[in-house]
N, C-alpha and C positions, 0 to 999 in steps of 0.2 A: 609571401603571398602577394600576388599582384592583382590588379584590377581585371586583367585578361581572364583569369580563372573563375571569375564571378559570373553568375547568370544575369540576365537583363533585369529581372525582378530585384535581385540583390543590389545591383548598381543603382536602381531607382530608389531603393530604400536608403542607401547611403547618401544620396543627394538630399532626400527629404529630411533625414536626421541631421545632416550638416546644416540645413536651414533652421532646424529646431535649436541646435547648439548655438547658432549665431543670433538667435532671437527673432528671426524673420517669420517664424511659423509657430503656432501653438501646438501643444501635444495633441489636443482634440482634433485640430485640422490635419495634423500629420497622420493620425490614426485613420481618418476618413480617406486621405489620399492613398495610403498604403493598403487599405481594405482590411484592416485588422481592428481589434478592439483597443480601447485606450489603455487597458492593462497590458496587452501584448506590446503596444507601442512603447510603454515604459521599459519593458524587458529588453526590447531591441535597442532602446536608447542607452541603457546601462552597458550592454555588450559593445555598442559602438564607442562608448566613452572609454572602456577598458582596453579593447583590442583593435579599435579602429574599424576600417571597412572589412578586414579579414574576419572579425567577429560575427559578421552577418552571414558568412558562408554556412551552408548546411554541413553539419558535423559528420554526416554519413558519406559525404562525397569522397570518392576515391577508395572507400573501404568496401570489402565484400558484404553482400546482403546477409542479414541474420537468417534469412529463409533460403539461402543458397543451398542447392542440392550438391552433395559430394561428387567428386569426379568419378568415383567408382560406380555410382548409380547411373551416371550418364553413359559410361562405357558399357554397363550391363544392359541398359535399355536399348542402346544402339545395336548391340550384338544380337539381341532377340529380334529387333525389327529387321535387321539386315538378313537374318537367317529365315524368319518365318513370315514376316509382315511387310515385305518390301513393297508390295502393291497396295497396302492398306493406307487409308487416309489417317491423319493424326488423331482424329476423334476416335475412330474405330480401333486404331493401334493402341491408344491409351487405355481403352476399355479392355482389350485383350491382355495387356501387360498387368492390369490390376486383377482380372479374373483368373488368369492362367499362371501368372508368375509372382503375384503379390507385390508388384512394383507400382507405387502410387505416384504417377507423374501426370501433371495437368496437360491437357491437350495443347495449350499454347506453348508450354515449355517443350513438349515433344515436337511440336511443329518447328520450333526454332532449331532444335537439335537435328531433326531430319533435314531441314533446309541446309544447315551447315555441312552435313555429310553428303548432300546431293541425293537424298532419298525422297525428297518431296519438292514439287514445283508448284508455285502458286497458280491460281487460275489465269492471272495475267501472263505468267511465264509459259503456261500451256497453250495459250491462245494461238491458233493457227490462222494465217492470212491466206486466203484463197485468191489466186490470180483469176481475173475474169477470163472465161473461155470464149474464144472467137466462134461466131456462128458458122455453121456449115454453109457451103456455097450454093447448094442446089435444093430446090423444093423436093421433098420426098427422100432426101438423103438420110435424115435422122428425125425420128418422131419421139418426143418425150411423153411419157405416160405416167399417170398417178391417180390415186383416189383421194378425194377430199371429203372427210366426214365433218358435217356441220349442221347447225339448225337452219337449214335453207328456207324452211317455211315459217321460221320464228315460232310463235305460239299457235299458229294455225294448223300445224301438222306435225308428224313425228320427225325426229332426227334421221337423216339419211346420208347417203354418200353420192358424190358426183364424180364419175369417171371422166378424166380429162385427157385428151390427146392433143398435143400442140406441136406444130412443125418447128424444128429448130432454126431453119434458115430464114423463115419469114415471120415467126411468131403468130402464125395463123392457126386458129382453132380448127382442127380437122375432125374432132370427135368429142361429143358431150353426151352423157347419159346418166340420168338419175336412177339409182338402185337402192334397195334397202340396206345393203352392206357390201363391202369390198370382197369379191369372190372371183374364182376362175370363170364361172358362168357369166358374171357381170362383164368381165373383160372379153369373153367370147362374143357376147351380143354387141358390145361396142366395136370390137374388131370387125365383125361382119358388116356393120353399117359403113365403117371406114373403107374396107376393102372394096365394097360394091360402088362406093362413091369416087374413090381416088385410085385404086389399084394397090399394088404391093410396094411398100417402101423398102429401102435397103436395110434399115435397122431401127429397132426400138431401144429407147434408153429409159431405164426404170430404177427403182430402189431395190434393196435386197429382200423384199417381202417374199414370204414362202410361196406366193403364187408364181413368182418369176424365177426363183433360185432355190436349189436344194442346199440347205445349210450344212447338213451332215456330209462329210467327205466320204463316208463308207455307207451311204444309204443303200438299202437292199431293194431290189425289184426295179423294173424298168431300165432305162439307160441313164440313171442318175440325173434326170431332168424332170421338171414339173409338167403338168398337163398343158399349161400355156406355152412353155418352152418347146414341148413336143409338137404342138400345133404350128408354132412359128417355124420350126425346123422343116416340117412338111411343106410349108409355104415358101421356103428358101428366104426367110427373113431372119436376120441376126438379132440377138437380144444382148444388150450391154447393161450391166448393173453398176450403178454409181456407189462409191464408197462413202459418200456423205450427202446430206440434203443440199449443201451448197453446190455440189457438182452438177445437180440437175436444177439449178436455180431458176431457169426459165419457166418450168412448169410450177415451181413453188411460188414464184412471184405472181403468175397468172391466177393461181388458187386464191391468193389474198385479194387480188382485184375482183375476182368473181364473187368472193364472200362479201364484198361490199356492193358492187353494182348489180349483180344478178339477184341477190337477196332483195334489194330495194325494188327491182323491176317485178319480181314475183309478188311482192307486197302490193304494188300498184295494180297488178292484174288480178289480185285476190286469188292467187293459185295456192292450193293447200294440199294437193295430192301429187304423187310421183307421175301418174299418167298425164295429168294436166301439164305438169312441168316439162315432161319429155315432148309433148306436142308443141310447147312454146319455144323449145330450144333452137330449132332451125332458124327461125326469124331472128332470135337473139344473136346466134353465131354470125349470121350475115351482117348485122349491124356492127357487131364487135370487130370482125375482121376488116370491114370497110374503114373503121376508125383507127385501129391499132396495128394491123398487119403491115409489114414492110416488104419491099421488093427484094428478092434474093440477089446475092452477089453475081450469080450467073443464071441466065434464063432457062437452061435446060431442066426439064422435069425428070427426076430420077425415079418416079413411080413406074413400076412394070405392070403390064396387064395381068388381070386375074385369070389364069388359065384353068379354072375349075368350074364345073357345073354346079348347080344348086345342091344336088345330092352329094357330090364330092366335097363341097364346102361343109355340108352338114356333118359328114364323116370326120372331117378334119377338126371342126370346132365342137367336139363332143368329149365328154369325160370317158376315157377308155381304160379298161383294166382287163387283165386275164384272170379267169377263174377255172379251178379244177373241177372236172365232172366226175362224180362218184359212180359206183357201179349201179346205183339206182337212177342214173341219169339226172342227178340233182346237183345244184351248185348254190353257194351262199352269196348274198349281196345285200348289204345294208340291213343286216339283221333279218332278212327274208330268205326263204328257201325257194329257189327257182327250180321247178321240175320240168324238164324238157319232155315234150310229147314224143312218143316213140314213133319214129319214121325210119325209112331205109337210111337216111343220112345220120340221124341221131343215134341209131343203134350201135354204131361203131365208135362213138365218142367217149365211152366210159374209159376213165384213166387218162384222158387227154385234157388239154386246155382250150377253152373257148374264149372269145372276147366279148365283153359287155360294153354297150354304148349307152350313155345317159346324155340326152340332149338338153340344151338350155330351155326348150319349150316344154319339158316334162316327159317326152317320149323316152322309152327304154327298149333296147333290142339286145338279143343275144345272137352273135354271128359266129359262123365257122367258115373261114376262108371267104369272107364277104357275103355269105348266104345267111339271111335272117332265119332263125329257127323258131318254131312255135313252142310255147311254154305255158305253164300255169304257175300261179304264185301261192305259196303257203307261208303264212305269217307265223313264226315260231311263238310269238307272244299271245296269239289267239287260241282259245280252247275250242277249236272247231275240228270237225272230222273230214271236211273236204273244202276245196277252194275252186273258184271259177277260173275258166280258161280266159286269158286276156287275148281276145281275138285281134284287136288292133294294136297290140303291143304297147299300149300307153300305161306303163306300170304305175306312174304317179297318180293318174286319174283313178285307176283301179284301187289303189291303196286308200285314196281319199274316200272312195265309195264305201270301202270296208269300214273305215273309221266312222263315217256317218251312220252306218248301220249299227255299229257298236254304241254310238251315242244315243241312238233311239231305244236301245234295249238297256234300260236301267234296272239294277237289282232291286227287287221288292223287299222292303224292310220287314223282317219277321215280327209278328205281334208278340208282345209279352203275354204271360199267362193271364194277367189281369185284364189285358185288352181283349184277348181271345175268349175270355169267359170260361175257361176250362183248363184242365191240365193235359199236357201232351206226354204220354208215357215215353220212357227212354227208348223202348224198343221201336217206337214209331218215328224216332228222329233219324234224319239222314246224315250221313257223313260225307264230307267232300263238297266240291262246288255244286251249286244248284244249276241244273240245265235250263235251256230256254223253254222246254216243254213244261218243266216244273213252275217256272216263273209265270208262264201264260196261264196255267191251271190255277195257280195261287191267286192271280189277279181276278179270275172268275169265281173264286170261292170253292173250287173243287180240287181234287187231287187225281193225277193220272193213275190208272190201274196198272 
């Protein structure tokens, strides 16, 4: 046994006990230096006297642990993990081995085994280093877009989302808009403002949100593209989806900057609503771009002119779906039954498909080959016998009016026998829902004949 095989602590103890043996140190002082009790120091001194420095070595060194799991258990656990739980983490795999196979293996032991077999990589080993992407050369060549949900008004207003458009070549903010939540309509409205101000860029760069990308490879209906993707296709604008947040780092970094600077400016201006904030954004964007935007590598502007009229742009930036027309000239949309007015055009549409248009401002239209069709709305959830014709085709406003009328008509609570002061015979009781006429008569203390 040599000194090389001893640990640093054991070597230190050998030096201290040598000093005790030589009389240069008392046992009490030696115990304090070694960090043990005086009784333990006496034990160590006896072992040192009998076996020398080798007696201070830990007796379990070089021997297998008494708690060591057998090799057959390791092989069985690794076989189960390789076959069924290859993509499981050690914690989850350990739980599955116990619940499904009766193998009790701690997660750290299983982590070590999986690492030795190449079935598990630590977070440090999985870490990916993303190379910085060079900016595009021209203004309008690529625009990064994203939605940032945050407490923009702090405790003065509700949590909302800021839609951000930033040019990749210059770092210039080209579109900002506060909205209640991230949606296709929110991007439609922001896109309209951007197109009318700058024109059409060559491409947009976004994440893989369902607004921009159809996740299912076998999605049914449409052309396997989202409503926003369809609008960009009609505008001849390409949409690119990043595989990670680091890939669109420019818009992610500006989001963090805005969550600091813009929040503080909104606080100084005492802005607490989305409308006030949207009115403030143009001035903020001008100051921000003057301070942080850079010149592009090449001066040419790659934006193309917007070759669409206002009505054409409305048609492009709308939620469009196809709906089947029944023999009763009816179609379903958003839990509502839309009944087409019978005209020479609509008379031949039974069994065919028409196109519905829902606009960001709430308007709703049913079109056949570009021609708007008159209709009336029937709400399946309402117990009514007729519906009004929506002359101006503003479906959302009409539905809001119907809801307001429903809120005004509250059901009258039927009095109990004690409150009514008499007994209502069973033959006089009505079955089923109470009509509006009954409620009105009950409120006046009478009953319809």
